[in-house]
C-alpha positions in Angstrom: -21.2 -11.9 2.7 -19.2 -13.0 5.9 -19.1 -11.2 9.2 -15.3 -10.2 8.8 -16.1 -8.4 5.7 -19.1 -6.4 7.5 -16.5 -5.5 10.4 -13.9 -4.9 7.7 -15.4 -1.9 6.1 -16.2 0.3 9.3 -12.8 -0.7 10.8 -10.3 0.1 7.8 -12.2 3.2 7.1 -11.9 4.5 10.4 -8.3 3.4 10.8 -7.3 5.3 7.6 -9.0 8.4 9.0 -7.1 8.2 12.1 -3.7 7.6 10.4 -3.9 10.3 7.7 -4.7 13.1 10.4 -2.6 11.7 13.8 0.3 13.8 11.7 -1.5 16.9 11.5 -1.8 16.8 15.4 1.6 15.5 15.9 3.6 18.0 14.5 6.3 18.0 16.9 7.0 14.8 16.9 10.7 13.9 16.3 10.8 13.1 12.9 13.4 10.2 13.6 10.4 8.8 16.0 7.9 8.9 13.3 10.2 7.1 10.9 11.1 4.3 13.3 7.0 3.9 13.7 6.8 3.8 10.2 9.1 1.5 9.1 8.3 -1.0 11.5 4.8 -0.7 11.4 5.2 -1.6 7.5 7.9 -4.1 8.0 5.2 -6.2 10.3 2.7 -5.5 7.7 4.4 -6.8 5.0 5.4 -9.7 6.7 1.8 -10.9 7.3 1.0 -9.7 3.3 4.0 -12.1 2.4 2.7 -14.8 4.0 -1.0 -14.2 2.8 0.5 -14.8 -0.6 2.9 -17.6 -0.2 1.1 -19.6 2.6 -3.0 -18.9 2.4 -3.8 -17.4 -1.4 -1.4 -19.2 -3.9 -1.4 -22.6 -2.6 -5.6 -22.3 -2.5 -5.6 -20.7 -6.0 -3.2 -23.8 -7.2 -5.3 -26.1 -5.8 -8.4 -25.0 -7.3 -7.4 -24.3 -10.7 -8.3 -27.2 -12.9 -8.4 -25.5 -16.4 -5.0 -26.5 -17.3 -2.1 -28.7 -16.3 0.4 -25.6 -16.1 1.1 -24.0 -12.8 -1.1 -21.1 -14.0 -1.6 -19.8 -10.4 2.1 -19.0 -9.9 2.9 -17.6 -13.1 0.0 -15.3 -12.9 0.9 -13.9 -9.5 4.2 -13.8 -10.7 3.0 -11.7 -13.8 1.5 -9.5 -11.4 4.0 -8.9 -9.2 5.9 -7.7 -12.3 3.4 -5.6 -13.7 3.0 -3.6 -10.1 6.5 -3.3 -10.2 6.8 -1.9 -13.5 4.1 0.6 -12.8 6.1 1.8 -9.5 9.5 2.2 -11.1 7.7 4.5 -14.2 5.6 6.2 -12.1 8.4 7.5 -9.6 10.9 7.4 -12.1 9.4 10.3 -14.0 8.6 12.6 -11.2 12.1 12.2 -9.4 13.8 12.7 -12.9 12.0 15.8 -13.1 12.8 17.6 -9.9 16.4 16.2 -10.0 16.5 17.9 -13.8 15.7 21.4 -12.4 18.2 20.8 -9.6 21.1 20.0 -11.8 19.9 22.8 -13.9 19.7 25.4 -10.7 21.8 23.8 -8.0 21.2 25.5 -4.5 18.1 27.4 -5.7 16.4 26.7 -2.0 18.9 28.3 -0.5 18.7 31.3 -2.7 16.4 34.1 -1.1 13.6 35.0 -3.9 12.5 38.4 -5.4 9.3 38.9 -7.4 11.7 39.6 -10.2 14.3 36.8 -10.1 14.0 34.0 -12.8 14.9 31.8 -10.0 11.3 31.8 -8.5 9.9 30.1 -11.8 12.5 27.3 -11.0 11.4 27.2 -7.2 7.8 27.4 -8.0 8.3 24.0 -10.8 10.1 22.4 -7.9 6.9 22.9 -5.6 4.7 21.6 -8.3 7.2 18.7 -8.7 6.9 17.6 -4.8 3.0 18.4 -5.3 3.0 15.7 -8.2 5.3 13.5 -6.0 2.0 13.4 -3.4 -0.4 12.4 -6.0 1.4 9.6 -7.4 2.1 8.7 -3.7 -1.6 8.7 -3.5 -2.6 7.2 -6.3 -0.4 3.9 -5.8 -1.5 3.5 -2.1 -5.2 4.1 -3.3 -4.9 1.4 -6.1 -3.3 -0.9 -3.8 -6.0 -0.3 -1.3 -8.5 -1.0 -3.7 -7.1 -4.6 -4.7 -6.3 -5.6 -1.0 -9.9 -5.0 -0.4 -10.8 -7.0 -3.5 -8.5 -9.5 -2.1 -9.9 -9.8 1.2 -13.4 -10.4 -0.2 -12.5 -13.1 -2.6 -9.5 -15.0 -0.2 -12.6 -17.4 0.8 -11.8 -18.9 4.1 -12.7 -16.9 7.5 -8.8 -17.3 9.0 -7.4 -16.5 5.8 -9.9 -13.2 5.7 -9.0 -12.6 9.7 -5.1 -12.2 8.6 -5.4 -10.2 5.9 -8.1 -7.8 7.8 -5.0 -7.5 10.0 -2.2 -6.9 7.6 -4.6 -4.3 6.0 -5.4 -2.7 9.3 -1.9 -2.3 9.8 -0.6 -1.2 6.3 -3.6 1.4 6.1 -3.1 2.8 9.2 1.0 3.2 8.4 0.2 4.3 5.2 -2.6 6.8 5.9 0.3 8.5 8.3 2.9 8.5 5.6 0.3 10.3 3.0 -0.8 12.8 6.0 3.0 13.2 6.8 3.8 14.1 3.0 1.1 16.8 3.0 2.3 18.4 5.9 6.0 18.4 4.5 4.7 20.1 1.8 2.5 22.7 4.5 -0.8 21.7 3.2 -3.6 22.7 5.2 -6.1 20.0 6.9 -8.7 21.7 4.4 -6.6 21.2 1.2 -5.5 17.7 2.1 -8.8 16.5 3.4 -10.4 15.5 -0.1 -7.6 13.4 -1.2 -7.1 11.9 2.5 -10.9 10.7 2.2 -10.3 9.3 -1.5 -7.4 7.1 0.1 -9.7 6.1 3.2 -12.7 4.9 1.5 -10.1 3.1 -1.4 -10.1 -0.1 0.6 -13.9 -0.4 1.6 -14.9 -0.1 -2.1 -12.3 -3.2 -3.2 -14.4 -4.8 -0.8 -17.8 -4.2 -1.9 -16.8 -4.5 -5.7 -15.4 -8.1 -4.5 -18.3 -8.8 -2.4 -20.4 -8.2 -5.9 -18.3 -10.8 -7.9 -18.1 -13.4 -5.1 -21.8 -13.2 -5.4 -21.9 -12.8 -9.6 -20.1 -15.8 -10.1 -20.8 -19.6 -9.5 -19.5 -22.0 -6.9 -17.6 -24.2 -9.8 -16.3 -20.8 -11.1 -12.7 -20.6 -12.5 -12.6 -17.0 -11.4 -12.3 -16.8 -7.8 -9.0 -18.9 -8.2 -7.9 -16.9 -11.1 -8.3 -13.8 -8.5 -6.7 -15.3 -5.6 -3.3 -15.9 -7.6 -3.9 -12.3 -9.0 -4.3 -11.0 -5.6 -1.3 -13.2 -4.2 0.8 -11.3 -6.5 0.0 -8.2 -5.1 0.4 -9.4 -1.6 3.6 -10.6 -2.7 4.7 -7.4 -4.4 3.5 -5.0 -1.2 5.6 -7.6 1.0 8.5 -8.4 -0.3 9.5 -5.1 -2.4 7.1 -2.0 -1.6 6.8 -2.2 2.1 10.4 -3.5 2.5 12.4 -0.6 0.6 13.2 1.0 3.9 13.9 -1.8 5.8 16.1 -2.9 3.3 18.0 0.3 3.3 18.7 0.4 7.1 19.3 -3.1 7.6 18.2 -2.6 10.9 17.5 -5.8 12.9 14.4 -4.3 14.6 12.7 -3.5 11.6 13.6 -7.6 10.5 12.1 -8.9 13.7 8.8 -6.9 13.1 8.9 -8.9 9.3 9.5 -12.2 11.0 7.0 -11.7 13.5 4.3 -10.6 10.9 5.1 -13.7 9.1 5.1 -16.0 11.5 1.8 -15.0 12.9 0.0 -14.8 9.7 1.7 -18.3 8.6 0.2 -19.3 12.2 -3.2 -19.0 11.0 -2.9 -21.6 8.6 -2.9 -24.1 11.4 -6.9 -23.6 11.6 -7.5 -23.7 7.6 
């Protein structure tokens, strides 16, 4: 158990808490400004995670895996990348298609004043349920990523690598929490209704760190389990850094978002000098 892991648990938790509840305190903030902050923060975190996977975790895993001459670390990391991408495609596709189908069947329903006897009220209610499902799907994706990120931090080994990963997690956790809180506000959720979901999200990374610490204590020093898990974590980081967090950056094609991404990558890569 390193001092970084000990410091990471409360710091990540409180970063999540602050990020989740800031949107409830800043509802009057211009939506364009909110989106710009989210996009550039995620771009920076994406750069850090990309470098964490390519420069830190993957080379270490490739060097330490000795049970085969096959480039197992890279192959396993790529497989994890594909699996994570498949999960996102399937989860987002189902909820989005359901809402699009309802809108095609009843175009303009959001602009029609509903009445108690109006059958379109049922469609509006179905749309509301669809948006609620989207919030839970978003939370599920963020929670699963947070658990894996915490696991990767504990299994990354080197202190310098842990510092870089912690910085990335803090940045991503804050902005992901802000996005989740903003989604709850968009659907007019009250603080009381949103709190259970937000708390589960906030404790997900500390849980992942705790699980990683338990695994690290249980395995022997010469075990191949650590480099295998590191290569899997590299796949998760590459997925988050090269796809999950970069979607808005790619769509908007903003040079400032690209600079944020490059700065995150450069900062994390520079830490490799002291490894």
